[in-house]
matplotlib code that plots the C-alpha trace (Angstrom):
import matplotlib.pyplot as plt

x = [-43.4, -43.3, -44.1, -44.6, -42.3, -40.4, -37.2, -35.0, -33.8, -36.3, -39.6, -41.3, -42.3, -42.9, -39.1, -38.3, -37.9, -35.2, -37.4, -38.3, -35.8, -34.1, -37.1, -36.5, -32.5, -33.6, -36.0, -33.8, -30.8, -33.4, -33.9, -29.9, -28.5, -31.2, -29.2, -26.5, -26.8, -28.0, -24.9, -24.6, -27.8, -25.9, -24.8, -27.9, -30.0, -27.9, -27.6, -31.8, -31.8, -29.1, -31.1, -34.2, -34.1, -32.7, -35.1, -37.7, -35.8, -35.6, -39.5, -40.7, -38.5, -39.8, -43.5, -42.6, -41.2, -44.2, -46.4, -44.6, -44.7, -48.6, -50.3, -48.6, -51.0, -51.1, -47.0, -48.0, -49.9, -47.6, -44.1, -46.2, -47.5, -45.8, -42.7, -44.6, -45.2, -41.5, -40.5, -43.2, -42.0, -38.0, -39.6, -41.8, -38.2, -36.7, -38.6, -39.6, -35.7, -37.2, -33.4, -32.8, -33.7, -29.0, -29.3, -32.1, -31.6, -27.7, -27.8, -25.6, -27.2, -26.8, -26.4, -24.5, -25.6, -23.9, -26.3, -28.5, -32.1, -34.7, -36.2, -39.8, -41.4, -39.1, -38.1, -37.6, -41.2, -42.6, -41.1, -40.9, -45.0, -45.7, -44.4, -45.8, -48.7, -48.6, -48.3, -51.5, -52.1, -50.1, -50.9, -52.0, -50.2, -46.9, -48.2, -48.8, -46.1, -44.0, -46.1, -44.7, -41.0, -42.0, -43.3, -39.9, -37.7, -39.2, -38.9, -35.5, -34.6, -36.2, -34.5, -30.7, -31.4, -31.9, -35.2, -38.4, -42.1, -43.8, -41.3, -41.7, -45.8, -46.3, -44.3, -46.3, -49.8, -48.2, -46.3, -50.2, -52.1, -49.7, -49.9, -53.2, -53.6, -51.6, -52.5, -56.4, -55.3, -53.9, -56.3, -59.6, -56.7, -56.5, -60.3, -59.9, -57.8, -59.1, -62.0, -60.5, -58.1, -58.4, -55.9, -52.2, -49.7, -48.4, -52.3, -52.2, -48.8, -49.7, -53.9, -51.8, -50.4, -52.8, -55.7, -52.6, -51.7, -55.6, -55.6, -52.7, -54.2, -56.7, -55.0, -53.0, -55.2, -56.9, -53.3, -53.2, -56.7, -56.7, -52.7, -53.2, -55.1, -59.0, -58.7, -59.8, -63.1, -63.4]
y = [2.2, 1.9, -2.1, -2.2, -4.4, -4.7, -3.9, -5.6, -2.2, -0.8, 0.7, -0.6, 1.3, 1.7, 1.6, 1.8, -1.0, -1.6, -1.3, 2.0, 3.2, 3.4, 5.0, 8.0, 7.9, 8.3, 10.9, 12.8, 12.5, 14.5, 17.1, 17.2, 17.6, 20.9, 22.3, 22.6, 23.2, 26.0, 28.6, 28.8, 26.1, 24.0, 27.2, 29.0, 25.8, 25.4, 29.1, 28.6, 26.0, 27.4, 31.0, 29.9, 28.2, 30.3, 33.5, 30.8, 30.6, 34.9, 35.2, 32.8, 34.3, 38.1, 36.1, 34.4, 38.0, 40.7, 38.6, 38.7, 42.6, 42.9, 39.6, 38.1, 35.2, 34.4, 33.4, 30.9, 28.1, 29.1, 28.1, 25.3, 23.7, 23.7, 23.1, 19.7, 19.1, 18.9, 16.4, 13.7, 14.2, 14.3, 10.7, 9.1, 9.9, 8.7, 5.5, 4.6, 5.8, 5.6, 6.4, 9.2, 9.3, 8.8, 5.4, 3.5, 5.4, 5.4, 8.8, 12.2, 14.4, 18.1, 19.3, 17.2, 15.6, 13.3, 11.2, 8.6, 8.1, 10.0, 11.3, 11.1, 13.1, 16.4, 17.9, 20.7, 20.9, 21.0, 23.2, 26.0, 25.1, 25.4, 28.7, 29.6, 28.7, 30.9, 34.1, 33.7, 34.7, 37.8, 38.6, 37.1, 38.4, 37.4, 34.1, 33.4, 35.0, 32.4, 29.8, 29.9, 30.3, 27.5, 24.8, 26.7, 25.2, 21.9, 21.9, 22.8, 19.8, 17.5, 19.2, 18.4, 14.8, 14.9, 13.6, 12.6, 14.4, 11.7, 12.7, 17.4, 16.2, 14.8, 17.5, 19.8, 18.4, 18.0, 21.8, 22.8, 21.2, 21.8, 25.5, 26.0, 24.5, 26.9, 29.6, 28.7, 28.9, 31.7, 33.4, 31.9, 33.4, 36.5, 37.0, 35.9, 38.6, 41.1, 41.4, 41.1, 43.6, 46.1, 47.1, 45.5, 48.0, 48.3, 48.7, 51.2, 52.6, 52.5, 54.7, 56.8, 58.1, 59.0, 59.6, 62.1, 59.4, 58.8, 55.2, 55.3, 56.4, 54.5, 50.5, 52.5, 53.8, 49.6, 47.8, 50.3, 49.1, 47.5, 48.0, 51.2, 51.6, 53.5, 57.7, 58.1, 60.4, 62.7]
z = [35.0, 38.4, 40.7, 44.3, 46.3, 49.7, 49.7, 52.6, 54.0, 56.9, 54.7, 51.6, 48.5, 45.4, 42.9, 39.5, 37.0, 35.0, 32.2, 33.2, 35.0, 31.5, 30.5, 32.1, 32.1, 28.5, 29.5, 31.9, 28.8, 26.7, 29.5, 30.7, 26.8, 25.8, 29.0, 28.9, 25.2, 26.2, 27.2, 31.1, 31.6, 33.8, 35.8, 36.1, 36.6, 39.9, 40.8, 40.6, 42.8, 45.5, 45.2, 44.7, 49.0, 50.4, 49.7, 50.9, 53.8, 54.3, 53.3, 56.1, 58.9, 56.7, 57.6, 61.5, 62.0, 61.2, 62.8, 65.7, 65.5, 64.2, 65.5, 67.6, 68.6, 64.0, 64.1, 67.3, 64.3, 61.5, 62.9, 65.5, 62.8, 59.7, 62.5, 63.3, 60.1, 58.4, 61.5, 60.7, 56.8, 57.9, 59.7, 56.7, 54.2, 56.6, 57.4, 52.8, 51.9, 48.4, 46.5, 44.3, 40.8, 40.1, 42.9, 40.4, 37.0, 35.2, 34.0, 35.1, 37.4, 37.4, 40.6, 42.7, 45.3, 48.3, 50.3, 49.2, 49.8, 51.4, 48.3, 49.0, 49.5, 49.0, 51.7, 49.2, 48.0, 51.1, 52.8, 50.2, 49.1, 52.6, 53.2, 49.6, 51.5, 55.2, 53.4, 52.9, 56.3, 55.2, 52.0, 48.9, 46.2, 47.9, 48.4, 44.9, 44.0, 45.8, 45.3, 40.7, 42.7, 45.0, 41.5, 40.2, 42.7, 42.4, 38.6, 39.5, 41.7, 39.1, 36.3, 38.5, 39.1, 43.0, 42.3, 40.5, 40.2, 42.1, 44.4, 43.9, 43.6, 47.3, 48.2, 47.4, 48.1, 52.0, 51.6, 50.7, 52.9, 56.1, 55.2, 54.7, 57.9, 59.3, 58.1, 58.3, 62.4, 62.5, 60.8, 63.2, 66.2, 64.6, 65.1, 69.2, 69.9, 67.8, 70.6, 73.4, 72.9, 69.6, 67.2, 67.6, 68.4, 64.3, 62.9, 65.6, 64.3, 61.0, 61.8, 64.2, 60.9, 59.3, 62.1, 64.3, 66.3, 67.6, 67.3, 68.9, 71.4, 72.4, 72.0, 74.8, 76.3, 76.0, 77.5, 80.0, 81.4, 85.1, 85.3, 86.0, 89.6, 89.3, 90.4, 93.4, 93.4, 96.2]

ax = plt.figure().add_subplot(projection="3d")
ax.plot(x, y, z, "-o")
ax.set_aspect("equal")
plt.show()
């Protein structure tokens, strides 16, 4: 349902034909009517879209804070790699300037959004899947749960009429790749850090709670080497 052509504005992108636009609008109308028939369905869709977006902001903040307190070097790639990728995705979105479904299809979106263009790839989808994948550096169960939540957010964006499915799929693929790279770099840095400096403060505190403080004392002694002068023997 899509053909490649050169648009008048900057860049080029795969755009719907008139027939494809009508077909997608008809499909979307079936989705929208099914949601509207459910009591509070539209309100639930909008609430889920907003709530899941905020949840991912919080999840990312918790991840970076946890890494900063435990193994600070892990926080560097977990912040830098997604940050650079986010800027690149934003740059490509502006250049491609792909239209939103409500721009090129005769449909009424369930989620109101101001502005036009910059639809591909979905930045919500990219960010959610990046954050979810980054969590594998800290907790695999949490990461899996966030991946499910990311898929739910992407579904909300499609059902809300602000993205095509291709936007979400592309954003998810880029997000998983970005998160995997950041996670791999974070784990590699932690392996480099551990032999040289031993346990982190958080790990030492956790172990000291069970081991009578011996781990914490061992951590402090390692950190103080080279800071205190060696004792003078008589």
